[in-house]
PARO-589515 format. One line per field, with one value per atom (N, C-alpha, C): residue number from 0; residue in three letters; atom name; x, y, z. Coordinates in nm, 2 decimals. Example, Ala and Ser with C-alpha at 12.3 -4.5 7.8 and 13.67 -1.06 7.14 Angstrom:
# PARO-589515
i	(0  0  0  1  1  1)
aa	(Ala  Ala  Ala  Ser  Ser  Ser)
at	(N  CA  C  N  CA  C)
east	(1.32  1.23  1.32  1.28  1.37  1.29)
north	(-0.57  -0.45  -0.33  -0.22  -0.11  0.00)
up	(0.78  0.78  0.78  0.71  0.71  0.79)
# end
This chain:
# PARO-589515
i	(0  0  0  1  1  1  2  2  2  3  3  3  4  4  4  5  5  5  6  6  6  7  7  7  8  8  8  9  9  9  10  10  10  11  11  11  12  12  12  13  13  13  14  14  14  15  15  15  16  16  16  17  17  17  18  18  18  19  19  19  20  20  20  21  21  21  22  22  22  23  23  23  24  24  24  25  25  25  26  26  26  27  27  27  28  28  28  29  29  29  30  30  30  31  31  31  32  32  32  33  33  33  34  34  34  35  35  35  36  36  36  37  37  37  38  38  38  39  39  39  40  40  40  41  41  41  42  42  42  43  43  43  44  44  44  45  45  45  46  46  46  47  47  47  48  48  48  49  49  49  50  50  50  51  51  51  52  52  52  53  53  53  54  54  54  55  55  55  56  56  56  57  57  57  58  58  58  59  59  59  60  60  60  61  61  61  62  62  62  63  63  63  64  64  64  65  65  65  66  66  66  67  67  67  68  68  68  69  69  69  70  70  70  71  71  71  72  72  72  73  73  73  74  74  74  75  75  75  76  76  76  77  77  77  78  78  78  79  79  79  80  80  80  81  81  81  82  82  82  83  83  83  84  84  84  85  85  85  86  86  86  87  87  87  88  88  88  89  89  89  90  90  90  91  91  91  92  92  92  93  93  93  94  94  94  95  95  95  96  96  96  97  97  97  98  98  98  99  99  99  100  100  100  101  101  101  102  102  102  103  103  103  104  104  104  105  105  105  106  106  106  107  107  107  108  108  108  109  109  109  110  110  110  111  111  111  112  112  112  113  113  113  114  114  114  115  115  115  116  116  116  117  117  117  118  118  118  119  119  119  120  120  120  121  121  121  122  122  122  123  123  123  124  124  124  125  125  125  126  126  126  127  127  127  128  128  128  129  129  129  130  130  130  131  131  131  132  132  132  133  133  133  134  134  134  135  135  135  136  136  136  137  137  137  138  138  138  139  139  139  140  140  140  141  141  141  142  142  142  143  143  143  144  144  144  145  145  145  146  146  146  147  147  147  148  148  148  149  149  149  150  150  150  151  151  151  152  152  152  153  153  153  154  154  154  155  155  155  156  156  156  157  157  157  158  158  158  159  159  159  160  160  160  161  161  161  162  162  162  163  163  163  164  164  164  165  165  165  166  166  166  167  167  167  168  168  168  169  169  169  170  170  170  171  171  171  172  172  172  173  173  173  174  174  174  175  175  175  176  176  176  177  177  177  178  178  178  179  179  179  180  180  180  181  181  181  182  182  182  183  183  183  184  184  184  185  185  185  186  186  186  187  187  187)
aa	(Met  Met  Met  Arg  Arg  Arg  Ile  Ile  Ile  Tyr  Tyr  Tyr  Thr  Thr  Thr  Lys  Lys  Lys  Gly  Gly  Gly  Gly  Gly  Gly  Asp  Asp  Asp  Lys  Lys  Lys  Gly  Gly  Gly  Arg  Arg  Arg  Thr  Thr  Thr  Gly  Gly  Gly  Ile  Ile  Ile  His  His  His  Gly  Gly  Gly  Gly  Gly  Gly  Glu  Glu  Glu  Arg  Arg  Arg  Val  Val  Val  Glu  Glu  Glu  Lys  Lys  Lys  Asp  Asp  Asp  Asp  Asp  Asp  Ile  Ile  Ile  Arg  Arg  Arg  Ile  Ile  Ile  Glu  Glu  Glu  Ala  Ala  Ala  Asn  Asn  Asn  Gly  Gly  Gly  Thr  Thr  Thr  Leu  Leu  Leu  Asp  Asp  Asp  Glu  Glu  Glu  Val  Val  Val  Asn  Asn  Asn  Ala  Ala  Ala  Gln  Gln  Gln  Ile  Ile  Ile  Gly  Gly  Gly  Ile  Ile  Ile  Val  Val  Val  Arg  Arg  Arg  Ala  Ala  Ala  Leu  Leu  Leu  Leu  Leu  Leu  Pro  Pro  Pro  Pro  Pro  Pro  Glu  Glu  Glu  His  His  His  Glu  Glu  Glu  Trp  Trp  Trp  Gln  Gln  Gln  Asp  Asp  Asp  Val  Val  Val  Leu  Leu  Leu  Gly  Gly  Gly  Lys  Lys  Lys  Ile  Ile  Ile  Gln  Gln  Gln  Arg  Arg  Arg  Glu  Glu  Glu  Leu  Leu  Leu  Met  Met  Met  Val  Val  Val  Val  Val  Val  Met  Met  Met  Ser  Ser  Ser  His  His  His  Val  Val  Val  Ala  Ala  Ala  Thr  Thr  Thr  Pro  Pro  Pro  Ser  Ser  Ser  Ala  Ala  Ala  Ile  Ile  Ile  Arg  Arg  Arg  Asp  Asp  Asp  Lys  Lys  Lys  Asn  Asn  Asn  Pro  Pro  Pro  Asn  Asn  Asn  Ser  Ser  Ser  Leu  Leu  Leu  Ser  Ser  Ser  Asp  Asp  Asp  Asp  Asp  Asp  Leu  Leu  Leu  Val  Val  Val  Ser  Ser  Ser  Phe  Phe  Phe  Cys  Cys  Cys  Glu  Glu  Glu  Gln  Gln  Gln  Gln  Gln  Gln  Ile  Ile  Ile  Asp  Asp  Asp  Val  Val  Val  Leu  Leu  Leu  Thr  Thr  Thr  Gly  Gly  Gly  Gln  Gln  Gln  Met  Met  Met  Gln  Gln  Gln  Asp  Asp  Asp  Asn  Asn  Asn  Gly  Gly  Gly  Phe  Phe  Phe  Phe  Phe  Phe  Ile  Ile  Ile  Leu  Leu  Leu  Pro  Pro  Pro  Gly  Gly  Gly  Gly  Gly  Gly  Thr  Thr  Thr  Leu  Leu  Leu  Ile  Ile  Ile  Ser  Ser  Ser  Ala  Ala  Ala  His  His  His  Leu  Leu  Leu  Gln  Gln  Gln  Leu  Leu  Leu  Ala  Ala  Ala  Arg  Arg  Arg  Thr  Thr  Thr  Ile  Ile  Ile  Ala  Ala  Ala  Arg  Arg  Arg  Arg  Arg  Arg  Ala  Ala  Ala  Glu  Glu  Glu  Arg  Arg  Arg  Arg  Arg  Arg  Leu  Leu  Leu  Trp  Trp  Trp  Thr  Thr  Thr  Leu  Leu  Leu  Tyr  Tyr  Tyr  Arg  Arg  Arg  Lys  Lys  Lys  Asp  Asp  Asp  Pro  Pro  Pro  Leu  Leu  Leu  Pro  Pro  Pro  Glu  Glu  Glu  Glu  Glu  Glu  Ile  Ile  Ile  Met  Met  Met  Gln  Gln  Gln  Phe  Phe  Phe  Val  Val  Val  Asn  Asn  Asn  Arg  Arg  Arg  Leu  Leu  Leu  Ser  Ser  Ser  Asp  Asp  Asp  Leu  Leu  Leu  Leu  Leu  Leu  Phe  Phe  Phe  Thr  Thr  Thr  Met  Met  Met  Ala  Ala  Ala  Arg  Arg  Arg  Tyr  Tyr  Tyr  Glu  Glu  Glu  Met  Met  Met  Phe  Phe  Phe  Arg  Arg  Arg  Gln  Gln  Gln  Asp  Asp  Asp  His  His  His  Ala  Ala  Ala  Glu  Glu  Glu  Glu  Glu  Glu  Arg  Arg  Arg  Trp  Trp  Trp  Asn  Asn  Asn  Ser  Ser  Ser  Phe  Phe  Phe  Leu  Leu  Leu  Tyr  Tyr  Tyr  Lys  Lys  Lys  Arg  Arg  Arg  Lys  Lys  Lys  Arg  Arg  Arg)
at	(N  CA  C  N  CA  C  N  CA  C  N  CA  C  N  CA  C  N  CA  C  N  CA  C  N  CA  C  N  CA  C  N  CA  C  N  CA  C  N  CA  C  N  CA  C  N  CA  C  N  CA  C  N  CA  C  N  CA  C  N  CA  C  N  CA  C  N  CA  C  N  CA  C  N  CA  C  N  CA  C  N  CA  C  N  CA  C  N  CA  C  N  CA  C  N  CA  C  N  CA  C  N  CA  C  N  CA  C  N  CA  C  N  CA  C  N  CA  C  N  CA  C  N  CA  C  N  CA  C  N  CA  C  N  CA  C  N  CA  C  N  CA  C  N  CA  C  N  CA  C  N  CA  C  N  CA  C  N  CA  C  N  CA  C  N  CA  C  N  CA  C  N  CA  C  N  CA  C  N  CA  C  N  CA  C  N  CA  C  N  CA  C  N  CA  C  N  CA  C  N  CA  C  N  CA  C  N  CA  C  N  CA  C  N  CA  C  N  CA  C  N  CA  C  N  CA  C  N  CA  C  N  CA  C  N  CA  C  N  CA  C  N  CA  C  N  CA  C  N  CA  C  N  CA  C  N  CA  C  N  CA  C  N  CA  C  N  CA  C  N  CA  C  N  CA  C  N  CA  C  N  CA  C  N  CA  C  N  CA  C  N  CA  C  N  CA  C  N  CA  C  N  CA  C  N  CA  C  N  CA  C  N  CA  C  N  CA  C  N  CA  C  N  CA  C  N  CA  C  N  CA  C  N  CA  C  N  CA  C  N  CA  C  N  CA  C  N  CA  C  N  CA  C  N  CA  C  N  CA  C  N  CA  C  N  CA  C  N  CA  C  N  CA  C  N  CA  C  N  CA  C  N  CA  C  N  CA  C  N  CA  C  N  CA  C  N  CA  C  N  CA  C  N  CA  C  N  CA  C  N  CA  C  N  CA  C  N  CA  C  N  CA  C  N  CA  C  N  CA  C  N  CA  C  N  CA  C  N  CA  C  N  CA  C  N  CA  C  N  CA  C  N  CA  C  N  CA  C  N  CA  C  N  CA  C  N  CA  C  N  CA  C  N  CA  C  N  CA  C  N  CA  C  N  CA  C  N  CA  C  N  CA  C  N  CA  C  N  CA  C  N  CA  C  N  CA  C  N  CA  C  N  CA  C  N  CA  C  N  CA  C  N  CA  C  N  CA  C  N  CA  C  N  CA  C  N  CA  C  N  CA  C  N  CA  C  N  CA  C  N  CA  C  N  CA  C  N  CA  C  N  CA  C  N  CA  C  N  CA  C  N  CA  C  N  CA  C  N  CA  C  N  CA  C  N  CA  C  N  CA  C  N  CA  C  N  CA  C  N  CA  C  N  CA  C  N  CA  C  N  CA  C  N  CA  C  N  CA  C  N  CA  C  N  CA  C  N  CA  C  N  CA  C  N  CA  C  N  CA  C  N  CA  C  N  CA  C  N  CA  C  N  CA  C  N  CA  C)
east	(2.84  2.81  2.98  2.92  3.07  3.14  3.24  3.37  3.32  3.28  3.22  3.10  3.09  2.88  2.82  3.01  2.98  2.92  2.87  2.83  2.94  3.08  3.17  3.23  3.16  3.16  3.19  3.12  3.09  3.14  3.22  3.30  3.29  3.14  3.11  3.11  3.05  3.09  3.02  2.99  2.89  2.98  2.93  2.96  2.85  2.93  2.82  2.72  2.61  2.44  2.43  2.51  2.45  2.45  2.46  2.55  2.61  2.60  2.71  2.78  2.93  2.99  3.08  3.19  3.28  3.39  3.45  3.56  3.67  3.64  3.79  3.73  3.64  3.63  3.67  3.69  3.81  3.81  3.68  3.63  3.71  3.67  3.72  3.91  3.95  4.09  4.16  4.09  4.12  4.09  4.03  3.98  4.07  4.11  4.21  4.33  4.42  4.52  4.53  4.44  4.49  4.46  4.38  4.40  4.52  4.61  4.75  4.82  4.81  4.91  4.89  4.78  4.72  4.78  4.81  4.83  4.97  5.06  5.17  5.22  5.15  5.23  5.17  5.10  5.02  5.22  5.27  5.39  5.50  5.50  5.63  5.59  5.44  5.40  5.44  5.42  5.46  5.62  5.74  5.90  5.86  5.80  5.84  5.79  5.88  5.86  5.72  5.65  5.57  5.53  5.60  5.63  5.75  5.79  5.79  5.75  5.79  5.72  5.64  5.66  5.58  5.44  5.44  5.33  5.18  5.20  5.05  5.06  5.14  5.14  5.07  5.15  5.08  4.98  4.92  4.81  4.71  4.71  4.61  4.59  4.69  4.69  4.61  4.64  4.55  4.45  4.39  4.26  4.16  4.26  4.19  4.20  4.29  4.24  4.18  4.12  3.97  3.88  3.84  3.77  3.76  3.89  3.87  3.86  3.86  3.81  3.67  3.61  3.44  3.37  3.48  3.41  3.46  3.56  3.62  3.49  3.48  3.36  3.17  3.18  3.07  3.05  2.94  2.93  2.89  2.95  2.93  2.81  2.68  2.55  2.52  2.56  2.52  2.59  2.75  2.81  2.82  2.70  2.64  2.58  2.52  2.47  2.57  2.71  2.84  2.83  2.87  2.87  2.97  3.06  3.21  3.28  3.31  3.33  3.50  3.53  3.72  3.73  3.85  3.94  3.93  3.94  3.95  4.10  4.22  4.31  4.42  4.35  4.42  4.57  4.57  4.65  4.78  4.72  4.81  4.88  4.80  4.89  5.01  5.02  5.12  5.23  5.17  5.25  5.36  5.28  5.37  5.43  5.46  5.50  5.63  5.58  5.71  5.81  5.76  5.84  5.90  5.85  5.95  6.10  6.05  6.15  6.24  6.25  6.28  6.39  6.34  6.36  6.54  6.55  6.62  6.70  6.72  6.82  6.81  6.96  6.99  6.91  6.88  6.85  6.99  6.94  7.05  7.01  6.97  6.98  6.99  6.96  6.97  6.82  6.79  6.73  6.81  6.73  6.79  6.75  6.80  6.78  6.74  6.58  6.51  6.56  6.56  6.58  6.69  6.81  6.88  6.86  6.76  6.74  6.57  6.50  6.39  6.30  6.33  6.21  6.15  6.33  6.33  6.24  6.33  6.23  6.13  6.04  5.90  5.84  5.88  5.78  5.84  5.94  5.96  5.85  5.86  5.75  5.61  5.52  5.42  5.42  5.56  5.52  5.44  5.57  5.50  5.37  5.31  5.14  5.08  5.14  5.05  5.03  5.18  5.14  5.03  5.07  4.94  4.84  4.80  4.69  4.62  4.71  4.71  4.64  4.72  4.70  4.60  4.55  4.38  4.31  4.33  4.23  4.17  4.30  4.26  4.21  4.17  4.14  3.98  3.96  3.79  3.75  3.87  3.81  3.75  3.80  3.73  3.62  3.57  3.47  3.37  3.39  3.32  3.43  3.39  3.48  3.51  3.58  3.64  3.65  3.62  3.67  3.81  3.85  3.99  4.06  4.01  4.09  4.16  4.07  4.12  4.22  4.26  4.33  4.46  4.46  4.56  4.64  4.51  4.58  4.66  4.63  4.73  4.85  4.82  4.99  5.08  4.98  5.11  5.13  5.08  5.10  5.21  5.25  5.33  5.44  5.40  5.54  5.58  5.51  5.54  5.62  5.60  5.64  5.75  5.78  5.93  6.01  5.92  6.02  6.06  5.94  5.97  6.08  6.09  6.19  6.33  6.36  6.48  6.51  6.39  6.45  6.51  6.45  6.48  6.62  6.64  6.80  6.94  6.85  6.89  6.94  6.81  6.77  6.92  6.91  7.04  7.17  7.22  7.35  7.39  7.23  7.29  7.28  7.37  7.40  7.30  7.24  7.15  7.23  7.19  7.27  7.21  7.27  7.26  7.29  7.16  7.16  7.20  7.11  7.15  7.12  7.14  7.16  7.02  6.92  6.78  6.82  6.80  6.83  6.79  6.69  6.63  6.68  6.78  6.84  7.03  7.04  7.18  7.21  7.31  7.35  7.38  7.33  7.35  7.45)
north	(2.75  2.67  2.53  2.46  2.37  2.34  2.30  2.31  2.14  2.07  1.93  1.96  1.85  1.86  1.69  1.64  1.48  1.48  1.59  1.56  1.48  1.52  1.41  1.33  1.26  1.12  1.03  1.02  0.97  0.91  1.09  1.06  1.20  1.29  1.37  1.48  1.62  1.72  1.81  1.93  2.04  2.14  2.19  2.32  2.40  2.50  2.68  2.59  2.65  2.62  2.47  2.42  2.30  2.19  2.17  2.01  1.97  1.79  1.77  1.68  1.64  1.60  1.48  1.42  1.33  1.40  1.35  1.45  1.49  1.37  1.37  1.42  1.52  1.52  1.65  1.65  1.79  1.92  1.91  2.07  2.09  2.00  1.97  1.93  1.89  1.86  2.03  2.07  2.21  2.32  2.31  2.42  2.34  2.25  2.22  2.28  2.24  2.29  2.43  2.52  2.62  2.66  2.59  2.65  2.60  2.50  2.45  2.56  2.65  2.78  2.85  2.89  3.00  2.98  2.84  2.82  2.84  2.78  2.82  2.97  3.05  3.18  3.24  3.22  3.23  3.23  3.10  3.07  3.14  3.20  3.29  3.44  3.46  3.57  3.56  3.46  3.48  3.48  3.41  3.43  3.59  3.63  3.83  3.90  4.03  4.06  4.18  4.17  4.28  4.36  4.42  4.56  4.53  4.42  4.39  4.42  4.49  4.54  4.44  4.28  4.19  4.17  4.22  4.14  4.20  4.33  4.36  4.32  4.29  4.13  4.09  3.98  3.84  3.82  3.94  3.95  3.95  4.04  4.10  3.96  3.86  3.72  3.66  3.64  3.56  3.55  3.65  3.75  3.67  3.75  3.71  3.55  3.46  3.35  3.26  3.35  3.32  3.34  3.46  3.51  3.35  3.38  3.24  3.10  3.08  2.99  2.94  3.02  3.07  3.04  3.09  3.10  2.94  2.86  2.73  2.66  2.67  2.59  2.60  2.73  2.70  2.67  2.56  2.56  2.67  2.67  2.76  2.78  2.69  2.75  2.81  2.83  2.95  3.01  3.06  3.16  3.26  3.34  3.47  3.52  3.42  3.42  3.41  3.41  3.39  3.57  3.59  3.72  3.78  3.69  3.73  3.80  3.92  3.98  3.93  3.93  3.85  4.00  4.04  4.13  4.18  4.28  4.34  4.31  4.37  4.38  4.19  4.10  3.98  3.95  3.98  3.92  4.06  4.16  4.27  4.31  4.30  4.27  4.22  4.04  3.99  4.03  4.10  4.09  4.22  4.34  4.47  4.40  4.34  4.31  4.23  4.19  4.03  4.17  4.27  4.34  4.41  4.47  4.56  4.46  4.33  4.27  4.23  4.19  4.14  4.27  4.38  4.48  4.51  4.48  4.47  4.41  4.24  4.15  4.12  4.04  4.04  3.88  3.82  3.69  3.59  3.53  3.43  3.32  3.26  3.18  3.05  2.99  2.89  2.84  2.71  2.64  2.61  2.65  2.68  2.58  2.56  2.42  2.54  2.49  2.57  2.56  2.65  2.60  2.78  2.82  2.88  2.97  3.04  3.13  3.03  3.07  2.98  3.03  3.21  3.26  3.19  3.23  3.19  3.02  2.95  2.80  2.79  2.87  2.89  2.87  3.01  3.04  2.97  2.91  2.79  2.65  2.67  2.57  2.56  2.73  2.79  2.80  2.84  2.84  2.66  2.56  2.41  2.38  2.43  2.42  2.48  2.59  2.68  2.62  2.50  2.48  2.40  2.26  2.20  2.22  2.33  2.45  2.41  2.50  2.52  2.38  2.32  2.15  2.12  2.10  2.05  2.18  2.25  2.36  2.36  2.28  2.31  2.23  2.08  1.98  2.01  2.09  2.12  2.18  2.30  2.35  2.31  2.20  2.09  2.04  2.00  1.97  2.06  2.19  2.26  2.43  2.47  2.63  2.69  2.79  2.88  2.99  3.10  3.24  3.23  3.30  3.31  3.36  3.51  3.53  3.47  3.39  3.26  3.22  3.15  3.04  3.12  3.23  3.33  3.36  3.40  3.44  3.35  3.22  3.11  3.13  3.11  3.09  3.19  3.33  3.44  3.41  3.39  3.38  3.28  3.21  3.11  3.18  3.27  3.34  3.43  3.54  3.59  3.52  3.40  3.36  3.29  3.24  3.19  3.31  3.46  3.57  3.65  3.60  3.64  3.58  3.44  3.35  3.42  3.40  3.46  3.60  3.72  3.85  3.83  3.72  3.69  3.69  3.57  3.53  3.64  3.74  3.88  3.96  3.99  4.04  4.03  3.91  3.87  3.84  3.84  3.80  3.69  3.62  3.47  3.38  3.34  3.30  3.18  3.19  3.07  2.92  2.84  2.72  2.66  2.72  2.69  2.51  2.48  2.33  2.31  2.35  2.37  2.53  2.54  2.64  2.62  2.72  2.68  2.68  2.56  2.54  2.61  2.63  2.75  2.90  2.90  3.04  3.04  2.87  2.90  2.96  2.99  3.05  2.89  2.91  2.73  2.80)
up	(12.12  11.99  12.03  11.97  12.01  11.89  11.93  11.79  11.69  11.80  11.70  11.68  11.58  11.51  11.53  11.51  11.45  11.32  11.26  11.11  11.04  11.03  10.95  10.98  11.11  11.18  11.06  10.93  10.85  10.72  10.70  10.60  10.50  10.56  10.47  10.53  10.43  10.51  10.40  10.49  10.42  10.36  10.21  10.16  10.14  10.10  10.08  10.01  10.06  10.03  10.03  10.16  10.22  10.17  10.02  10.01  10.10  10.12  10.17  10.08  10.06  10.01  10.10  9.99  10.05  10.10  10.22  10.23  10.17  10.08  9.98  9.87  9.84  9.72  9.70  9.55  9.47  9.57  9.56  9.61  9.80  9.85  9.98  9.94  9.90  9.87  9.86  9.75  9.72  9.82  9.91  10.01  10.15  10.12  10.24  10.23  10.10  10.04  10.08  10.03  10.05  10.22  10.31  10.44  10.49  10.45  10.44  10.42  10.30  10.26  10.35  10.37  10.48  10.61  10.64  10.82  10.82  10.69  10.69  10.67  10.57  10.55  10.73  10.83  10.98  11.01  10.98  11.05  11.04  10.89  10.85  10.94  10.93  11.00  11.17  11.23  11.36  11.41  11.29  11.26  11.26  11.17  11.18  11.34  11.30  11.44  11.38  11.45  11.42  11.39  11.37  11.27  11.08  11.11  10.96  10.86  10.73  10.66  10.57  10.59  10.53  10.60  10.72  10.76  10.70  10.70  10.63  10.48  10.39  10.25  10.35  10.40  10.40  10.50  10.55  10.64  10.51  10.45  10.33  10.28  10.23  10.15  10.24  10.36  10.43  10.43  10.47  10.43  10.32  10.20  10.07  10.03  10.12  10.09  10.16  10.27  10.32  10.19  10.17  10.07  9.94  9.91  9.78  9.84  9.95  10.04  9.98  10.05  10.05  9.94  9.80  9.70  9.60  9.63  9.60  9.69  9.81  9.89  9.81  9.72  9.66  9.53  9.48  9.36  9.30  9.12  9.05  9.04  9.07  9.02  9.12  9.24  9.38  9.40  9.33  9.38  9.35  9.30  9.30  9.41  9.52  9.62  9.76  9.71  9.80  9.86  10.00  10.05  10.08  10.02  10.00  9.84  9.84  9.72  9.69  9.58  9.53  9.53  9.56  9.55  9.37  9.32  9.18  9.17  9.29  9.26  9.35  9.35  9.35  9.25  9.17  9.10  9.08  9.06  9.01  9.18  9.29  9.39  9.40  9.39  9.38  9.31  9.16  9.09  9.14  9.15  9.21  9.34  9.42  9.53  9.45  9.39  9.29  9.21  9.15  9.07  9.21  9.33  9.38  9.44  9.49  9.58  9.40  9.30  9.21  9.17  9.14  9.15  9.24  9.36  9.45  9.46  9.34  9.37  9.17  9.16  9.06  9.05  8.87  8.90  8.88  8.95  8.98  8.88  8.80  8.70  8.70  8.82  8.89  8.95  8.96  9.06  9.22  9.28  9.45  9.55  9.58  9.69  9.81  9.84  9.97  10.09  10.16  10.27  10.35  10.35  10.41  10.55  10.55  10.70  10.72  10.80  10.88  10.82  10.80  10.75  10.60  10.53  10.40  10.35  10.47  10.46  10.45  10.57  10.57  10.50  10.36  10.26  10.15  10.14  10.04  10.03  10.18  10.19  10.21  10.23  10.15  10.01  9.94  9.84  9.76  9.79  9.72  9.81  9.89  9.95  9.84  9.82  9.72  9.57  9.51  9.39  9.41  9.51  9.54  9.52  9.59  9.57  9.42  9.35  9.23  9.16  9.19  9.12  9.14  9.27  9.32  9.25  9.25  9.21  9.07  8.98  8.81  8.77  8.88  8.87  8.90  9.01  9.03  8.92  8.84  8.73  8.65  8.63  8.53  8.54  8.66  8.70  8.74  8.81  8.83  8.82  8.68  8.64  8.76  8.81  8.91  8.81  8.91  8.84  8.83  8.70  8.65  8.73  8.87  8.87  9.02  9.06  9.16  9.14  8.97  8.95  8.93  8.89  8.84  8.99  9.10  9.22  9.28  9.30  9.37  9.25  9.12  9.04  9.09  9.12  9.13  9.29  9.34  9.51  9.55  9.46  9.44  9.44  9.32  9.24  9.37  9.39  9.55  9.64  9.68  9.80  9.74  9.64  9.60  9.61  9.56  9.56  9.69  9.80  9.91  10.01  9.94  10.02  9.97  9.83  9.81  9.85  9.86  9.89  10.05  10.14  10.27  10.23  10.19  10.12  10.10  10.06  9.99  10.14  10.20  10.31  10.37  10.44  10.55  10.51  10.38  10.30  10.30  10.30  10.26  10.20  10.14  10.01  9.93  9.83  9.81  9.75  9.73  9.76  9.62  9.48  9.37  9.34  9.25  9.20  9.09  9.04  8.84  8.79  8.64  8.60  8.51  8.47  8.36  8.24  8.18  8.07  8.01  8.01  7.86  7.87  8.00  8.02  7.94  7.93  7.86  7.75  7.73  7.56  7.49  7.38  7.30  7.20)
# end
């Protein structure tokens, strides 16, 4: 099988179910952004040692993102025919990971500048891409509703990536660069 089909040379691409849409269709934009998140997580995994405790967590997230992408690529009218099943624990998995990590750190009460260690910086980049994916998904949701667990998962995923970035700084005993304190947390 060839990697190139020439089917997209005129600006259209196929989605699940056989329909062809414009390459800049919101469904394609949303999936492309999810693909970027997945690739960025792959970079983080490549930077981590093979035995690192996050390999399994991030690997699970990458596999779940592939399932999510298959559902995003499927119009709601035929989504029940999608052979890939969304995990029941997408949101709770992220929340559990967040809770474990935040339980070991202090709340800093500040916006922080992304960076610090290479892994932390890459996790922050993954977080920003996940936020963009969430925005694209909401645009698609208004056109063709997606399962709520997808919307919640991508939101929690960005929170998890942020928490992991902070934890990486904590683990490496690398001070976070603070920008401003959270206004809503300031005493009046």
